[in-house]
Each structure stands twice: as C-alpha cells, then as structure tokens.
C-alpha positions as CSV (number, residue, x, y, z in Angstrom):
1,M,-0.1,-0.2,0.0
2,M,1.3,3.2,-1.2
3,R,1.8,5.7,1.9
4,K,1.0,9.6,0.6
5,V,4.0,11.8,1.3
6,P,2.4,15.2,2.9
7,S,2.9,18.2,1.1
8,F,4.2,21.6,2.7
9,S,3.3,25.3,1.5
10,P,5.9,27.6,0.4
11,G,5.9,29.5,3.8
12,F,6.4,26.1,5.9
13,T,9.6,25.6,7.6
14,V,10.8,22.7,10.3
15,S,11.7,25.5,12.9
16,S,8.0,26.9,12.8
17,A,6.7,23.0,13.2
18,L,8.9,22.3,16.1
19,P,7.2,23.6,19.1
20,G,4.0,21.8,18.0
21,Y,5.9,18.6,17.5
22,I,7.6,19.0,21.2
23,A,3.8,19.9,22.7
24,L,2.4,16.6,20.9
25,C,5.1,14.5,22.4
26,L,4.8,15.9,26.1
27,A,1.1,15.4,25.8
28,L,1.6,11.5,24.8
29,Q,3.9,11.2,27.4
30,V,1.6,12.5,30.1
31,H,-1.3,10.5,28.8
32,R,1.0,7.4,29.0
33,L,2.1,8.0,32.4
34,T,-1.6,8.8,33.5
35,S,-3.0,5.9,31.7
36,A,-0.7,3.7,34.1
37,E,-2.3,5.1,37.3
38,F,-5.1,3.4,39.2
39,T,-7.0,3.0,42.5
40,V,-8.4,-0.1,44.2
41,T,-11.6,0.0,45.7
42,G,-13.5,-2.8,47.8
43,P,-16.6,-3.0,49.4
44,D,-17.7,-0.2,51.6
45,R,-18.9,-2.4,54.4
46,P,-17.9,-5.7,56.2
47,I,-18.7,-8.9,54.4
48,T,-20.7,-11.4,56.4
49,A,-20.3,-15.1,55.9
50,S,-21.7,-18.1,58.1
51,L,-19.5,-20.7,59.4
52,G,-19.1,-23.6,57.1
53,G,-20.3,-21.6,54.1
54,E,-18.3,-19.5,51.7
55,A,-17.3,-15.7,51.5
56,I,-16.6,-13.6,48.4
57,L,-14.1,-10.5,48.7
58,P,-14.3,-8.2,45.7
59,C,-11.9,-6.0,44.5
60,H,-11.8,-3.9,41.3
61,L,-9.7,-1.2,39.6
62,S,-10.8,2.3,38.7
63,P,-10.6,3.4,35.9
64,R,-11.4,0.0,34.2
65,M,-8.4,-1.6,32.9
66,S,-7.1,-5.2,32.5
67,A,-5.4,-6.8,35.6
68,E,-4.3,-10.2,33.5
69,N,-0.7,-9.1,33.7
70,M,-0.7,-7.6,37.1
71,E,0.1,-9.2,40.7
72,L,-2.8,-9.6,42.8
73,R,-2.4,-10.8,46.3
74,W,-4.9,-11.0,49.2
75,F,-3.2,-10.8,52.5
76,R,-3.9,-10.7,56.4
77,S,-1.9,-8.7,59.0
78,E,1.5,-9.0,57.1
79,F,2.5,-8.7,53.4
80,S,4.0,-12.4,53.5
81,A,0.7,-13.7,55.3
82,V,-0.8,-14.8,51.9
83,V,-4.3,-15.7,51.7
84,H,-4.3,-16.0,47.9
85,L,-1.7,-14.9,45.1
86,Y,-2.0,-14.4,41.3
87,R,1.1,-13.5,39.4
88,D,2.2,-14.1,35.8
89,G,-0.9,-15.1,34.6
90,Q,-1.8,-17.8,36.9
91,D,-2.7,-18.7,40.8
92,Q,0.6,-19.2,43.0
93,Y,0.2,-21.5,46.0
94,G,3.9,-21.6,47.2
95,D,3.5,-19.2,49.4
96,Q,0.0,-19.5,50.7
97,M,-0.5,-20.0,54.4
98,P,-1.4,-23.5,55.4
99,E,-4.8,-22.6,56.7
100,Y,-6.1,-21.5,53.6
101,R,-4.7,-24.2,50.9
102,G,-7.4,-25.9,49.0
103,R,-9.9,-23.4,50.3
104,T,-9.4,-20.2,48.3
105,E,-10.4,-19.5,44.6
106,L,-9.8,-16.3,42.3
107,L,-12.7,-15.4,40.4
108,K,-11.5,-14.0,37.2
109,D,-14.5,-13.9,34.9
110,D,-14.2,-9.9,34.7
111,I,-10.5,-9.7,35.1
112,K,-10.0,-7.5,31.7
113,N,-12.0,-5.0,33.2
114,G,-9.8,-5.1,36.6
115,S,-12.8,-6.5,38.5
116,V,-11.8,-9.9,40.6
117,S,-13.1,-11.5,43.7
118,L,-11.7,-14.1,46.0
119,R,-13.8,-17.0,47.1
120,I,-13.1,-18.6,50.6
121,R,-14.7,-21.8,51.2
122,D,-15.5,-23.7,54.4
123,I,-15.4,-20.7,56.3
124,Q,-13.9,-20.9,59.8
125,P,-13.7,-18.8,63.0
126,S,-9.8,-17.9,62.3
127,D,-10.9,-16.3,59.1
128,N,-12.6,-13.1,61.1
129,G,-11.0,-9.8,60.6
130,Q,-9.2,-7.7,58.3
131,Y,-7.7,-8.5,54.7
132,K,-6.0,-6.6,52.3
133,C,-6.2,-6.9,48.4
134,F,-2.9,-5.7,46.6
135,F,-2.7,-4.7,42.7
136,Q,0.7,-4.1,41.4
137,S,1.5,-3.3,37.5
138,S,4.9,-2.7,35.9
139,A,4.4,0.9,36.8
140,S,2.5,1.2,40.0
141,Y,0.7,-0.6,42.7
142,K,-2.3,0.0,45.0
143,D,-4.5,-1.6,47.7
144,A,-7.5,-2.0,49.4
145,F,-8.9,-2.8,53.0
146,L,-11.6,-5.5,53.2
147,E,-13.4,-6.8,56.5
148,L,-14.8,-10.2,56.8
149,Q,-17.4,-10.9,59.6
150,V,-17.8,-14.7,60.5
151,A,-21.1,-15.6,62.1
152,G,-22.3,-18.9,63.2
153,L,-25.9,-20.2,64.6
154,G,-25.6,-22.5,67.6
155,S,-27.3,-25.3,68.9
156,A,-31.0,-24.9,70.2
157,P,-31.0,-24.2,73.9
158,A,-31.2,-27.1,76.3
159,I,-32.9,-26.2,79.6
160,S,-32.4,-28.3,82.7
161,V,-33.6,-27.9,86.4
162,E,-30.8,-28.3,88.5
163,G,-32.2,-28.1,92.5
164,H,-33.3,-25.4,95.0
165,Q,-32.1,-22.0,95.4
166,D,-32.8,-19.0,97.2
167,G,-36.4,-20.4,98.1
168,G,-36.8,-21.1,94.4
169,I,-35.8,-23.8,91.5
170,R,-32.6,-23.0,89.9
171,V,-33.1,-23.5,86.0
172,V,-30.1,-23.5,83.6
173,C,-30.0,-22.8,79.9
174,R,-27.4,-24.0,77.9
175,S,-26.2,-23.7,74.0
176,A,-23.0,-24.3,72.1
177,G,-21.5,-23.8,68.7
178,W,-21.7,-20.1,68.4
179,Y,-19.6,-17.3,66.6
180,P,-19.0,-14.7,67.6
181,E,-20.1,-14.3,71.1
182,P,-23.8,-14.4,71.5
183,K,-26.2,-12.7,73.7
184,A,-28.5,-14.8,75.9
185,Q,-31.6,-13.7,78.1
186,W,-34.5,-15.0,79.9
187,R,-38.0,-13.5,79.1
188,D,-41.5,-14.2,80.1
189,L,-44.5,-14.8,78.1
190,Q,-45.1,-11.1,77.2
191,G,-41.5,-11.0,76.3
192,K,-40.0,-9.1,79.0
193,I,-36.3,-9.7,79.8
194,L,-35.9,-11.4,83.3
195,Q,-33.0,-11.1,85.4
196,S,-30.4,-13.9,85.4
197,V,-28.6,-14.9,88.6
198,S,-25.6,-15.9,86.5
199,E,-24.3,-15.8,82.9
200,K,-21.3,-17.3,81.3
201,I,-20.2,-16.8,77.4
202,S,-17.1,-19.0,77.2
203,P,-14.8,-20.1,74.0
204,E,-14.8,-24.0,73.2
205,A,-11.7,-25.6,72.0
206,N,-13.0,-25.3,68.4
207,G,-12.9,-21.6,68.7
208,L,-16.9,-21.4,69.2
209,F,-18.6,-20.0,72.1
210,Q,-21.1,-21.6,74.4
211,A,-23.6,-19.8,76.4
212,E,-24.7,-20.7,79.9
213,I,-27.2,-18.7,82.1
214,A,-29.2,-19.4,85.1
215,I,-32.5,-17.9,86.7
216,V,-34.2,-18.7,90.0
217,L,-38.0,-19.1,89.8
218,T,-40.1,-18.7,92.8
219,E,-43.8,-19.1,93.3
220,E,-44.5,-15.3,93.1
221,S,-42.3,-15.0,89.8
222,N,-43.0,-16.4,86.5
223,Q,-43.2,-20.1,86.3
224,K,-43.0,-20.3,82.6
225,V,-40.5,-18.8,80.9
226,S,-38.1,-19.1,77.7
227,C,-34.5,-19.1,76.9
228,C,-33.3,-17.1,74.0
229,V,-29.9,-17.0,72.7
230,R,-29.2,-14.4,69.7
231,T,-26.4,-13.6,67.3
232,L,-26.6,-9.8,66.5
233,L,-24.3,-10.2,63.5
234,L,-26.9,-12.5,61.7
235,N,-30.2,-10.9,63.5
236,Q,-31.1,-14.5,64.2
237,E,-31.7,-16.4,67.6
238,R,-32.8,-20.0,68.9
239,E,-35.4,-19.9,71.6
240,S,-36.5,-22.8,74.2
241,V,-39.4,-22.7,76.6
242,I,-39.7,-24.5,80.3
243,S,-42.7,-24.4,82.6
244,I,-42.5,-25.5,86.3
245,A,-45.2,-26.8,88.0
246,E,-46.3,-25.2,91.7
247,L,-45.6,-28.3,93.5
248,F,-41.8,-28.4,92.9
249,F,-41.4,-25.1,94.9
250,P,-39.9,-25.7,98.3
251,R,-41.4,-24.6,101.5
252,V,-39.7,-22.0,103.9
253,N,-38.1,-23.9,106.8
254,P,-36.7,-21.5,109.7
255,G,-34.2,-23.7,110.5
256,L,-32.6,-24.2,107.0
257,V,-32.8,-20.4,106.9
258,A,-30.4,-19.7,109.9
259,L,-28.1,-22.8,108.6
260,G,-28.1,-21.1,105.2
261,V,-27.0,-17.9,107.0
262,I,-24.5,-19.5,109.1
263,L,-23.1,-21.2,105.7
264,A,-23.0,-18.1,104.1
265,V,-21.1,-16.0,106.8
266,L,-18.5,-19.1,106.6
267,A,-18.3,-18.9,103.0
268,V,-17.4,-15.1,103.2
269,L,-14.7,-15.8,106.0
270,I,-13.3,-18.2,103.9
271,L,-13.1,-16.2,101.0
272,L,-11.6,-13.3,103.0
273,A,-8.8,-15.6,104.2
274,S,-8.3,-17.1,100.8
275,Y,-8.1,-13.4,99.5
276,C,-5.3,-12.3,102.0
277,I,-3.2,-15.3,101.3
278,W,-3.6,-14.7,97.8
279,R,-2.5,-11.0,98.4
280,Q,0.4,-12.0,100.3
281,H,1.9,-14.6,97.9
282,R,1.4,-11.9,95.1
283,A,3.4,-9.5,97.1
284,K,6.2,-12.2,97.6
285,D,6.3,-12.9,94.0
286,K,6.5,-9.4,93.1
287,L,9.4,-8.9,95.5
288,Q,11.2,-11.6,94.2
289,A,10.8,-10.6,90.6
290,E,12.1,-7.2,91.4
291,F,15.1,-9.0,93.3
292,R,16.0,-10.7,90.4
293,W,15.9,-7.7,88.1
294,R,18.0,-5.7,90.2
295,S,20.8,-8.4,90.4
296,A,20.4,-8.7,86.8
297,Q,21.3,-4.9,86.3
298,L,24.7,-5.7,88.2
299,Y,25.7,-7.3,84.9
300,A,25.0,-4.3,82.6
301,V,26.9,-4.2,79.6
302,D,27.4,-1.3,76.7
303,V,25.3,-2.6,73.7
304,T,25.6,-1.0,70.2
305,L,24.3,-1.8,66.9
306,D,26.2,-3.2,64.1
307,P,25.5,-1.6,60.9
308,D,27.0,-4.5,58.7
309,T,23.7,-6.8,59.7
310,A,21.1,-4.1,59.4
311,N,18.4,-4.3,56.7
312,P,18.7,-1.7,53.9
313,Q,15.4,-0.2,55.2
314,L,16.7,0.5,58.7
315,V,18.0,4.0,59.9
316,L,20.7,3.6,62.4
317,S,22.1,6.8,64.7
318,E,25.6,8.0,64.7
319,D,26.0,6.5,68.1
320,R,24.5,3.4,66.9
321,K,22.3,3.4,69.8
322,R,19.0,3.8,68.1
323,V,17.4,2.2,65.3
324,R,13.9,2.8,63.1
325,C,12.5,1.8,59.7
326,G,13.0,4.6,56.9
327,G,10.8,5.1,54.4
328,R,12.9,3.9,51.6
329,R,15.4,1.1,50.9
330,H,19.1,2.3,51.4
331,D,22.0,1.2,48.7
332,L,24.3,-0.8,50.8
333,P,26.4,-3.8,50.3
334,N,24.5,-7.4,50.0
335,N,27.2,-8.9,52.2
336,P,26.3,-12.1,53.8
337,E,25.9,-10.7,57.4
338,R,23.2,-8.3,56.3
339,F,19.4,-9.3,56.9
340,D,17.4,-8.8,53.7
341,P,14.5,-8.8,53.6
342,C,13.7,-9.0,57.1
343,P,14.1,-5.5,58.8
344,S,16.3,-6.7,61.4
345,V,19.7,-5.7,63.0
346,L,22.1,-7.5,65.5
347,G,24.2,-5.6,68.2
348,A,27.6,-5.4,67.7
349,E,28.8,-7.4,70.8
350,G,29.1,-11.4,71.0
351,F,28.8,-13.2,74.1
352,A,30.0,-16.7,74.3
353,G,29.7,-17.1,78.1
354,G,28.8,-15.2,81.2
355,R,25.9,-12.8,82.3
356,H,25.2,-9.8,80.5
357,Y,22.2,-7.3,81.0
358,W,20.9,-4.3,78.7
359,E,17.7,-2.2,78.3
360,V,15.9,-0.9,75.4
361,E,13.4,1.8,75.4
362,V,10.2,0.8,73.2
363,G,8.1,4.0,74.1
364,D,4.7,3.4,73.1
365,K,5.5,1.6,69.7
366,T,2.9,-1.0,68.5
367,R,5.1,-3.5,67.1
368,W,8.6,-4.6,68.3
369,D,11.1,-7.9,68.6
370,L,13.7,-8.0,71.1
371,G,15.9,-10.8,72.4
372,V,19.1,-12.7,71.5
373,C,20.0,-15.2,68.7
374,R,22.9,-17.0,67.7
375,E,25.6,-15.6,65.5
376,S,25.3,-18.1,63.0
377,V,21.6,-17.9,62.2
378,S,20.4,-17.6,58.2
379,R,20.1,-13.9,57.7
380,K,19.0,-14.0,53.9
381,G,15.1,-14.5,53.3
382,W,12.4,-14.8,55.9
383,V,13.5,-16.5,59.1
384,T,11.7,-18.0,61.8
385,L,12.1,-16.6,65.3
386,T,12.2,-19.9,67.6
387,P,14.6,-21.5,69.7
388,E,15.1,-24.5,67.5
389,D,16.2,-21.7,64.6
390,G,18.6,-20.0,67.1
391,F,16.2,-16.9,68.3
392,W,15.1,-16.5,71.9
393,V,12.7,-13.5,71.5
394,V,9.9,-11.6,72.8
395,W,7.3,-9.6,70.7
396,L,4.4,-6.9,70.6
397,R,1.7,-7.5,68.0
398,E,-1.7,-6.0,68.0
399,E,-1.4,-5.2,71.8
400,E,-0.3,-8.8,72.7
401,Y,2.9,-9.7,74.1
402,K,4.3,-13.1,73.2
403,A,7.3,-15.2,73.9
404,L,8.3,-16.8,70.6
405,T,8.3,-20.3,71.7
406,S,6.7,-23.0,69.6
407,P,3.9,-22.6,69.8
408,L,3.5,-18.7,70.9
409,T,3.2,-18.2,74.8
410,L,0.8,-15.3,75.4
411,L,2.3,-13.0,78.5
412,P,0.1,-11.5,80.9
413,V,1.0,-7.8,81.1
414,S,-1.0,-5.4,83.3
415,V,1.1,-2.4,82.9
416,R,2.3,-1.9,79.4
417,P,6.4,-1.6,79.5
418,S,8.1,1.7,78.0
419,R,11.2,0.0,78.6
420,V,12.3,-3.6,78.4
421,G,15.4,-5.4,80.2
422,I,17.3,-8.5,78.7
423,F,19.4,-10.5,80.9
424,L,21.4,-13.5,79.4
425,D,22.8,-16.2,81.7
426,Y,24.8,-18.1,79.2
427,E,26.1,-21.0,81.5
428,A,22.5,-21.6,83.1
429,G,20.9,-21.4,79.5
430,E,18.7,-18.7,80.5
431,V,17.3,-15.4,78.8
432,S,15.0,-13.2,80.8
433,F,12.6,-10.3,80.0
434,Y,11.8,-7.8,82.4
435,N,9.3,-4.9,82.4
436,V,11.3,-2.2,83.6
437,T,8.2,0.0,83.9
438,D,6.9,-1.7,86.7
439,R,9.8,-3.9,87.6
440,S,8.0,-7.1,86.9
441,H,9.2,-10.3,84.7
442,L,7.9,-10.9,81.7
443,F,9.3,-14.2,80.6
444,T,12.2,-16.5,80.8
445,F,13.6,-19.0,77.9
446,T,15.5,-21.9,79.3
447,G,17.8,-24.2,77.4
448,T,21.5,-24.8,76.4
449,F,23.6,-22.3,74.5
450,S,26.4,-23.0,72.0
451,G,28.5,-20.8,70.2
452,T,28.4,-17.2,70.3
453,L,25.0,-15.1,71.1
454,R,24.5,-11.5,70.1
455,P,21.4,-9.1,71.0
456,Y,18.6,-8.9,68.1
457,F,16.3,-6.0,67.5
458,Y,13.6,-5.5,65.1
459,P,12.1,-2.0,65.5
460,G,8.5,-2.6,63.8
461,V,7.5,-2.3,60.1
462,N,3.9,-2.1,59.4
463,T,2.8,-3.5,56.0
464,W,1.6,-0.3,54.6
465,G,3.7,2.1,56.2
466,T,6.5,2.7,58.8
467,N,6.8,2.8,62.7
468,A,9.1,5.7,62.6
469,T,9.8,5.9,66.5
470,P,13.3,4.1,67.0
471,L,14.2,1.4,69.5
472,K,16.8,3.2,71.9
473,I,19.3,1.1,73.7
474,C,19.5,3.0,77.3
475,P,22.1,3.1,79.7
476,V,21.2,1.2,82.5
477,P,20.3,3.3,86.1
478,A,23.4,1.0,87.9
479,Q,25.6,2.5,85.5
480,T,24.3,5.9,85.2
481,K,22.8,6.7,88.6
482,G,19.6,7.1,87.7
483,N,19.9,8.9,84.4
484,L,16.8,8.4,82.0
485,C,17.2,7.1,78.6
486,P,18.0,10.1,76.3
C-alpha cells in the first residue's frame, strides 16, 4: 500500500513546526503516565459469612483496565501472610498460608475490566477479621482494605432444672456452637427480659462460643419462661421454653434459713482468708521478681548496633544506639551478614559465656521484637524466630505480648512496658525479659547455648507504612546513677 507523502506550503519551515511537535510528544507522554495510574476499591461495608459456608471478597480497579498481567495478592496483617496470590497470569500457591490451602479460588471472569473476587470456602472462626487486596502493575501498585465478619448459629438452647436455690427452683440454659459471642437472656410470656442469677459466655476448643445462663424461679415469679440465645451479626436467635409446676417449689423452713445464714457467713470468712493469702503470695512474687531484676542490672553491658547486619530499610543513629525503619531502601552492600528482606539488626557485641544485661526503650510503639540469637543464624530470606532456629525473642503485635516459643506463649502484662530489660545467663541457659516500667518479670527462656550469641532488634514495620519511633538502647541506671534514656 502506497503511503501519501505530506505536502508543505511554500512558507512552511521545520523550525516553525518544532514547538508543536514537542507539545504533542509531551502530551502523549503525560497521557501514557496517567494511564498507568489506578486505584483499588473494595466493598464499603464488612462482608458477613456463615461458618462452614463461603465468602466472596471483591476488589476492582478504577478506571477500568485489564489486570491479567498484574500481581494480585490477598493477605492478612502482614504482606507475607498470603491468603491467595495471582502472578504471571496464573495462581501461585507456594507462599500461601497452610490454613487457606485448598479453600481459596480467584474469580477471574471480569479480570479484563479490572474486577476480581476471592472466594473462600469452608469458613472458619479464624477467617474473621481484616484482609487487604493488593494490585501491582509494572508501573504502579495500590491496595484496599476488606473486612470479613464470620457468624455461626449455635444449637437450640437446652434447659435443665438443677435443684432449689434461694427459696425457688434454679433453672439453667445452655447452648453451644456460636460465633461470635452471642447474647443470652430469659424472657417471660409477654417478652419481658428477666434478671439472670448468672451468665457465662465462654470459648470452646474449636474457637466457637457456648452460653450458659441461670435463673431462680419462685412461686411469686413467672413459672413459665423462655431462654433465648441470639447472634446480633446474623440477627437470628434460637429459643426454648420451660414451665415449672407449683408443687416443685420448696416451703420455707426456719432451721434451714438459719443454717443457710451460718454457711454464708463461713463462706465469706473463707473467701476473705483466701484473698489475704493470695495477696501475700502476690506481694512475695513481686518482690522476688524485682530482686531478680535488680540482680540482673549488676551485669549491665554497653550494647551498640552493628550496621553491617542492618537491613537496607533501617536507619541507625551515629552513636549506633537507635534504630528505626526508614521510608525507603538504602543502597548498601549485600554482604552475607546483612538481614534481607527481614528488617532486623544485631548488636555489635557477641557473648560466648557469662552474664549480660541491657535495656531498650520501646516507648509507645505498637510493634517490636527484642532478644538474642545465635551469630550463625541465616539472615537471607524470611526467618523463623524460635529457639529451634537459634532465636530467643519476645515481641509485641496487635497489643499482645508473646514469647516466640513453639507454639507461641501469651504473656499476661498488666502495665504496658515503655522499657524492656534483657538478661542473658549463658552458663545457666537462660534469657530473661523484664518490664522495667513496673519492675516485673515478663518471661524466661531456658535451654542450652552453644556458640556466640548476639542481641537482636526489630524496630517494627507496618505492611503499609513505617513505625517511625526508634528503638533506643539505654544506659542502665546502675551505670548512670539514675539517668533516663536520652
């Protein structure tokens, strides 16, 4: 096919057309860059799913564009906690969390218009909570939050009569298999709510909840009542009715009343005595914990951070006493000692024996890891922080403090620590953690050590941002005569 050569008027010159040509090129370049931008949108309200059923988690691109060649990732609290991954035009199951294997399916019927949904089958209580859908093209990436609310309807209430109490009949109602925690109540025939004498909503071994409420019916009160257990999330309830015949109600015996009063007084005295003994034991335990902490401070050492082990995202202070996660990745040598991709760093000092103590200021940070590890641990790829893998670590996640044993150990913390003390007794095979704020003991790992151990720090990185407050290695008061952490 012949292409027509454009003709030019006699007054036309290349120099006169050049500005228009440049403007056209700039306009095309701006259009190309703009076309690569997109946003990801999820549902504007929580998605509700029933136990054992399935849930659909939808996300779509705006403006509409094909997502066939993008990376699509659904994950939980952390980027590596993969629920489902689509990449290179197909589903990828190698990095999927074990609890989701065989239960997820990516619905791609409308993927050319940027609309996809994740189907999760056989819904379980652990599926409840927040998710994030992440779209990444060659030029940009965006994500969106989704919330899945799991609900389960429990069994029909079972009502039983369990003897006499307070001049009436004690009636107990039980129902199991609910999620989340249900609301249980007694009602009369007119639907009026009656006062329960006890109410207990407790978790079962399978993660579901059971309800147990009791009421005392007397001759003067309603003798025909119903027990109703309800889930607010599904707006559904189960109900059972019971009627007590008049002849079952006890008659008042003055002797029994007097005996009841005596027994009640004795019970109160026993409870008071038990409470006093418990207070004494608690005070003794607190004193012993503080004594162990004070003794550990006698072995205070000067710990600094080793920049050769720091992940490229971390920022260390000039005195190597503070570390935080920066907003970008620094261009650093990829030496074997450096953690990557784990945003962690080690202390410069190594310990192959003896006793050593140091303190770290955590402030009001919401995420951190502290402890020790073997000098020989692997630092490339994602690491498993357990004693079996050479790590003795305590962390904070989602307002819960845990020791990274296998399985994890939840730590009961009554006062939030703003500073944490770590004490290594190498020969005894112990790594102890202390809440310096209230001078209490948090946890102690026990085992047998070999080789050199080094302090371990993780300053806390959120999946969609950075936790800017640094971890600070503080001088111990025994060394500084009470100086605070700078």
